[in-house]
C-alpha positions as a Markdown table, in Angstrom:
| # | Residue | x | y | z |
|---|---|---|---|---|
| 1 | Unk | 88.5 | 120.1 | 89.6 |
| 2 | Unk | 90.1 | 116.9 | 90.1 |
| 3 | Unk | 93.6 | 117.3 | 92.2 |
| 4 | Unk | 96.9 | 116.0 | 90.4 |
| 5 | Unk | 97.8 | 112.7 | 91.7 |
| 6 | Unk | 101.7 | 111.0 | 91.0 |
| 7 | Unk | 102.3 | 107.8 | 91.7 |
| 8 | Unk | 106.1 | 105.2 | 91.7 |
| 9 | Unk | 105.7 | 101.9 | 91.3 |
| 10 | Unk | 109.3 | 100.8 | 92.3 |
| 11 | Unk | 108.6 | 97.1 | 91.1 |
| 12 | Unk | 110.9 | 95.0 | 92.4 |
| 13 | Unk | 113.7 | 97.5 | 92.6 |
| 14 | Unk | 115.4 | 98.8 | 95.6 |
| 15 | Unk | 117.5 | 97.7 | 98.4 |
| 16 | Unk | 116.7 | 98.7 | 102.3 |
| 17 | Unk | 119.1 | 100.7 | 102.3 |
| 18 | Unk | 118.8 | 102.5 | 98.7 |
| 19 | Unk | 114.4 | 102.7 | 99.4 |
| 20 | Unk | 115.4 | 104.3 | 103.1 |
| 21 | Unk | 117.6 | 106.9 | 100.4 |
| 22 | Unk | 114.8 | 107.4 | 97.9 |
| 23 | Unk | 112.0 | 107.9 | 100.0 |
| 24 | Unk | 114.4 | 110.5 | 102.3 |
| 25 | Unk | 115.2 | 112.4 | 99.0 |
| 26 | Unk | 111.8 | 112.8 | 97.6 |
| 27 | Unk | 110.9 | 114.1 | 101.5 |
| 28 | Unk | 113.4 | 116.8 | 101.3 |
| 29 | Unk | 113.2 | 117.9 | 97.3 |
| 30 | Unk | 109.5 | 117.7 | 97.6 |
| 31 | Unk | 108.4 | 119.2 | 101.4 |
| 32 | Unk | 107.1 | 122.2 | 99.6 |
| 33 | Unk | 104.5 | 120.4 | 97.1 |
| 34 | Unk | 100.9 | 121.0 | 98.3 |
| 35 | Unk | 99.0 | 121.1 | 95.2 |
| 36 | Unk | 99.6 | 117.6 | 93.5 |
| 37 | Unk | 99.0 | 114.3 | 95.4 |
| 38 | Unk | 102.3 | 111.9 | 95.6 |
| 39 | Unk | 102.3 | 108.3 | 96.6 |
| 40 | Unk | 105.3 | 105.7 | 96.4 |
| 41 | Unk | 105.0 | 102.0 | 96.4 |
| 42 | Unk | 107.8 | 100.2 | 97.4 |
| 43 | Unk | 108.3 | 96.7 | 97.7 |
| 44 | Unk | 106.7 | 94.6 | 100.1 |
| 45 | Unk | 109.8 | 93.9 | 102.3 |
| 46 | Unk | 110.7 | 97.5 | 102.5 |
| 47 | Unk | 107.2 | 99.3 | 103.3 |
| 48 | Unk | 107.9 | 99.9 | 107.1 |
| 49 | Unk | 111.7 | 101.4 | 106.3 |
| 50 | Unk | 110.0 | 103.5 | 104.3 |
| 51 | Unk | 107.3 | 104.2 | 106.3 |
| 52 | Unk | 109.7 | 105.7 | 108.9 |
| 53 | Unk | 111.4 | 108.1 | 106.3 |
| 54 | Unk | 108.2 | 109.3 | 105.1 |
| 55 | Unk | 106.7 | 110.0 | 108.5 |
| 56 | Unk | 107.0 | 113.4 | 108.6 |
| 57 | Unk | 106.4 | 114.3 | 105.0 |
| 58 | Unk | 102.9 | 114.8 | 102.6 |
| 59 | Unk | 104.0 | 111.3 | 100.7 |
| 60 | Unk | 101.9 | 108.9 | 101.3 |
| 61 | Unk | 102.6 | 104.9 | 100.4 |
| 62 | Unk | 101.1 | 102.3 | 98.5 |
| 63 | Unk | 101.8 | 98.9 | 97.9 |
| 64 | Unk | 101.7 | 96.8 | 94.7 |
| 65 | Unk | 99.6 | 94.1 | 94.9 |
| 66 | Unk | 97.0 | 92.7 | 97.9 |
| 67 | Unk | 95.2 | 89.5 | 97.8 |
| 68 | Unk | 91.3 | 88.9 | 98.6 |
| 69 | Unk | 91.5 | 87.3 | 102.2 |
| 70 | Unk | 91.6 | 88.7 | 105.5 |
| 71 | Unk | 94.0 | 86.1 | 106.5 |
| 72 | Unk | 94.4 | 82.5 | 106.1 |
| 73 | Unk | 96.7 | 79.7 | 104.6 |
| 74 | Unk | 97.6 | 81.5 | 101.8 |
| 75 | Unk | 101.2 | 81.4 | 101.3 |
| 76 | Unk | 103.2 | 84.6 | 100.1 |
| 77 | Unk | 100.0 | 86.4 | 100.3 |
| 78 | Unk | 100.0 | 89.8 | 101.6 |
| 79 | Unk | 96.6 | 91.2 | 103.5 |
| 80 | Unk | 94.7 | 94.7 | 103.1 |
| 81 | Unk | 95.0 | 94.8 | 107.1 |
| 82 | Unk | 98.7 | 94.2 | 107.1 |
| 83 | Unk | 99.3 | 96.5 | 104.2 |
| 84 | Unk | 97.4 | 99.4 | 106.5 |
| 85 | Unk | 99.5 | 98.1 | 109.6 |
| 86 | Unk | 102.9 | 99.2 | 107.9 |
| 87 | Unk | 101.1 | 102.5 | 107.1 |
| 88 | Unk | 99.6 | 101.9 | 103.2 |
| 89 | Unk | 97.3 | 104.4 | 101.6 |
| 90 | Unk | 97.0 | 102.6 | 98.4 |
| 91 | Unk | 97.5 | 99.8 | 96.7 |
| 92 | Unk | 97.9 | 99.4 | 93.0 |
| 93 | Unk | 95.5 | 96.2 | 91.1 |
| 94 | Unk | 95.5 | 94.9 | 88.1 |
| 95 | Unk | 98.9 | 95.7 | 87.2 |
| 96 | Unk | 100.1 | 94.7 | 83.2 |
| 97 | Unk | 103.2 | 92.4 | 85.0 |
| 98 | Unk | 100.4 | 91.1 | 87.0 |
| 99 | Unk | 97.7 | 90.7 | 84.4 |
| 100 | Unk | 100.2 | 89.1 | 81.6 |
| 101 | Unk | 103.5 | 88.1 | 83.4 |
| 102 | Unk | 101.8 | 86.3 | 87.5 |
| 103 | Unk | 98.5 | 85.7 | 84.6 |
| 104 | Unk | 96.2 | 87.6 | 87.2 |
| 105 | Unk | 92.8 | 87.4 | 85.5 |
| 106 | Unk | 90.0 | 90.4 | 85.5 |
| 107 | Unk | 87.9 | 87.8 | 88.0 |
| 108 | Unk | 90.8 | 88.4 | 90.7 |
| 109 | Unk | 91.0 | 91.8 | 90.3 |
| 110 | Unk | 87.8 | 92.7 | 90.7 |
| 111 | Unk | 88.4 | 90.6 | 93.7 |
| 112 | Unk | 91.8 | 92.3 | 95.1 |
| 113 | Unk | 89.3 | 95.6 | 94.2 |
| 114 | Unk | 86.3 | 95.2 | 96.5 |
| 115 | Unk | 88.2 | 93.5 | 99.0 |
| 116 | Unk | 91.4 | 96.9 | 98.9 |
| 117 | Unk | 88.8 | 99.2 | 99.6 |
| 118 | Unk | 86.4 | 97.4 | 102.0 |
| 119 | Unk | 89.8 | 97.2 | 104.1 |
| 120 | Unk | 90.0 | 100.4 | 103.6 |
| 121 | Unk | 92.6 | 101.2 | 101.0 |
| 122 | Unk | 92.7 | 103.2 | 97.9 |
| 123 | Unk | 93.3 | 100.8 | 94.6 |
| 124 | Unk | 95.6 | 102.2 | 91.3 |
| 125 | Unk | 92.9 | 100.1 | 88.8 |
| 126 | Unk | 95.8 | 99.8 | 85.8 |
| 127 | Unk | 94.2 | 98.6 | 83.0 |
| 128 | Unk | 95.5 | 98.7 | 78.7 |
| 129 | Unk | 96.7 | 97.0 | 76.0 |
| 130 | Unk | 99.0 | 95.1 | 74.7 |
| 131 | Unk | 100.7 | 96.1 | 70.8 |
| 132 | Unk | 98.9 | 93.2 | 69.1 |
| 133 | Unk | 95.8 | 94.7 | 70.3 |
| 134 | Unk | 96.6 | 98.0 | 69.6 |
| 135 | Unk | 98.4 | 97.7 | 66.2 |
| 136 | Unk | 94.6 | 95.6 | 65.5 |
| 137 | Unk | 92.9 | 98.3 | 66.5 |
| 138 | Unk | 91.3 | 96.6 | 70.0 |
| 139 | Unk | 92.5 | 99.5 | 72.0 |
| 140 | Unk | 89.0 | 100.5 | 73.1 |
| 141 | Unk | 87.4 | 97.1 | 73.4 |
| 142 | Unk | 89.7 | 95.8 | 75.4 |
| 143 | Unk | 90.1 | 98.4 | 77.5 |
| 144 | Unk | 86.6 | 98.6 | 78.2 |
| 145 | Unk | 86.1 | 94.9 | 78.7 |
| 146 | Unk | 89.0 | 95.6 | 81.6 |
| 147 | Unk | 87.4 | 98.4 | 83.4 |
| 148 | Unk | 83.9 | 96.3 | 83.0 |
| 149 | Unk | 85.2 | 93.2 | 84.8 |
| 150 | Unk | 87.3 | 95.3 | 87.4 |
| 151 | Unk | 84.9 | 97.2 | 88.4 |
| 152 | Unk | 81.8 | 95.2 | 87.9 |
| 153 | Unk | 79.9 | 95.3 | 91.5 |
| 154 | Unk | 81.7 | 98.3 | 92.8 |
| 155 | Unk | 78.2 | 101.2 | 94.3 |
| 156 | Unk | 78.7 | 104.6 | 93.8 |
| 157 | Unk | 80.4 | 105.4 | 97.3 |
| 158 | Unk | 83.0 | 102.4 | 96.8 |
| 159 | Unk | 84.2 | 103.5 | 93.7 |
| 160 | Unk | 84.8 | 106.7 | 94.8 |
| 161 | Unk | 88.5 | 105.3 | 96.6 |
| 162 | Unk | 89.6 | 104.1 | 93.0 |
| 163 | Unk | 92.4 | 105.8 | 90.6 |
| 164 | Unk | 92.7 | 104.3 | 87.4 |
| 165 | Unk | 95.8 | 104.1 | 85.5 |
| 166 | Unk | 95.5 | 103.2 | 81.9 |
| 167 | Unk | 99.1 | 101.9 | 80.8 |
| 168 | Unk | 99.8 | 100.8 | 77.8 |
| 169 | Unk | 101.6 | 97.8 | 78.1 |
| 170 | Unk | 104.1 | 98.1 | 74.8 |
| 171 | Unk | 104.7 | 101.7 | 76.2 |
| 172 | Unk | 105.9 | 100.0 | 80.1 |
| 173 | Unk | 109.4 | 100.1 | 80.4 |
| 174 | Unk | 110.3 | 100.2 | 76.7 |
| 175 | Unk | 110.8 | 103.6 | 75.9 |
| 176 | Unk | 108.1 | 104.1 | 74.2 |
| 177 | Unk | 105.2 | 106.3 | 75.1 |
| 178 | Unk | 101.8 | 106.9 | 73.6 |
| 179 | Unk | 101.2 | 110.9 | 72.4 |
| 180 | Unk | 99.3 | 113.2 | 74.0 |
| 181 | Unk | 97.0 | 112.2 | 72.0 |
| 182 | Unk | 96.4 | 108.8 | 72.6 |
| 183 | Unk | 96.4 | 109.0 | 75.5 |
| 184 | Unk | 93.8 | 111.5 | 76.0 |
| 185 | Unk | 91.8 | 109.2 | 73.1 |
| 186 | Unk | 91.8 | 106.6 | 76.1 |
| 187 | Unk | 90.9 | 108.6 | 79.0 |
| 188 | Unk | 88.2 | 110.2 | 77.5 |
| 189 | Unk | 87.0 | 106.5 | 76.4 |
| 190 | Unk | 87.4 | 105.4 | 80.1 |
| 191 | Unk | 85.6 | 108.8 | 81.7 |
| 192 | Unk | 82.8 | 108.4 | 79.2 |
| 193 | Unk | 82.3 | 104.5 | 80.0 |
| 194 | Unk | 82.2 | 105.5 | 83.8 |
| 195 | Unk | 79.7 | 108.5 | 83.3 |
| 196 | Unk | 77.6 | 104.9 | 81.9 |
| 197 | Unk | 78.6 | 102.3 | 84.6 |
| 198 | Unk | 77.6 | 105.6 | 87.7 |
| 199 | Unk | 76.5 | 108.9 | 86.9 |
| 200 | Unk | 78.6 | 112.1 | 85.4 |
| 201 | Unk | 78.9 | 113.2 | 89.2 |
| 202 | Unk | 81.5 | 110.3 | 89.2 |
| 203 | Unk | 83.0 | 110.6 | 85.9 |
| 204 | Unk | 84.2 | 113.5 | 86.1 |
| 205 | Unk | 85.8 | 113.6 | 89.8 |
| 206 | Unk | 87.5 | 110.3 | 89.4 |
| 207 | Unk | 91.4 | 110.3 | 88.9 |
| 208 | Unk | 93.0 | 109.3 | 85.6 |
| 209 | Unk | 96.8 | 108.3 | 85.6 |
| 210 | Unk | 98.7 | 107.7 | 82.8 |
| 211 | Unk | 101.3 | 104.9 | 82.8 |
| 212 | Unk | 103.8 | 103.8 | 80.1 |
| 213 | Unk | 107.5 | 105.3 | 80.2 |
| 214 | Unk | 106.6 | 108.5 | 81.8 |
| 215 | Unk | 109.4 | 110.5 | 82.4 |
| 216 | Unk | 110.7 | 114.5 | 82.9 |
| 217 | Unk | 110.9 | 114.8 | 79.5 |
| 218 | Unk | 106.8 | 114.4 | 78.4 |
| 219 | Unk | 105.3 | 115.2 | 81.5 |
| 220 | Unk | 104.0 | 118.5 | 80.6 |
| 221 | Unk | 102.9 | 117.3 | 77.5 |
| 222 | Unk | 101.1 | 114.2 | 79.0 |
| 223 | Unk | 99.4 | 116.4 | 81.7 |
| 224 | Unk | 98.2 | 119.3 | 80.0 |
| 225 | Unk | 95.2 | 116.9 | 78.1 |
| 226 | Unk | 91.5 | 116.9 | 79.4 |
| 227 | Unk | 90.9 | 114.1 | 81.4 |
| 228 | Unk | 94.8 | 113.2 | 82.2 |
| 229 | Unk | 94.7 | 113.4 | 86.3 |
| 230 | Unk | 98.5 | 112.0 | 87.2 |
| 231 | Unk | 100.6 | 110.1 | 86.0 |
| 232 | Unk | 101.6 | 106.3 | 87.4 |
| 233 | Unk | 105.5 | 106.6 | 86.5 |
| 234 | Unk | 108.2 | 103.5 | 86.1 |
| 235 | Unk | 111.9 | 103.4 | 85.8 |
| 236 | Unk | 111.6 | 107.3 | 86.7 |
| 237 | Unk | 110.5 | 107.2 | 90.6 |
| 238 | Unk | 113.5 | 105.0 | 91.1 |
| 239 | Unk | 115.3 | 108.1 | 90.8 |
| 240 | Unk | 115.3 | 111.1 | 93.1 |
| 241 | Unk | 115.9 | 113.8 | 90.8 |
| 242 | Unk | 113.8 | 113.0 | 88.1 |
| 243 | Unk | 110.9 | 112.2 | 89.9 |
| 244 | Unk | 110.9 | 115.0 | 92.1 |
| 245 | Unk | 111.2 | 117.1 | 88.5 |
| 246 | Unk | 108.8 | 115.8 | 87.3 |
| 247 | Unk | 106.1 | 116.3 | 90.3 |
| 248 | Unk | 107.4 | 119.9 | 90.7 |
| 249 | Unk | 106.5 | 120.4 | 86.4 |
| 250 | Unk | 102.8 | 119.3 | 87.0 |
| 251 | Unk | 103.0 | 121.8 | 90.7 |
């Protein structure tokens, strides 16, 4: 049985005070929840202050990106060791905004995945299609390619650190959400692909989150799908009441 995993991606939002207040509010609301894994991913500059606010809780912390080198002359980049030093357990990699706004390639994301796992972090590896790819009937082709290229070269032992997040790009921040049936169809394909790439045990154990305008109102129906194991939440994770309600619904 895969334990549900709900993660909040705060993106480029909050300031020092609101980040701490958000974390503290979630600690209070979710102190009795034990049946769901929960993580929040603040901006880099607030990792330490949020970590302090989460210190007495079951809520884990992740970062929104990491570089694949350990140290050196890489201005503006952050290493795995730095994230671990700030109490991070998870890191989001391959998010559509990194792919389509920043311009990250599958090859770069693969390097980051390998570095993150080697560095003791658990990646939340994002895949998903653009609207024109969905409308063109290329969803499965695009997602399969992203999964294969992103996980290339990972051994069976290391793949177990990964959570995959299916995020249709057309549903991120738009208010549009994939129907539960659309989400399940892609999640089932990903699980089948994992069995081909690795084995059935790994395919059955890896968690696959859904992301893309997930909110309190659609949490239950999305999580009712057999291959949806959690949610990667954007805008709703910036509100204590909304995010806490989603976690409690799953719990």
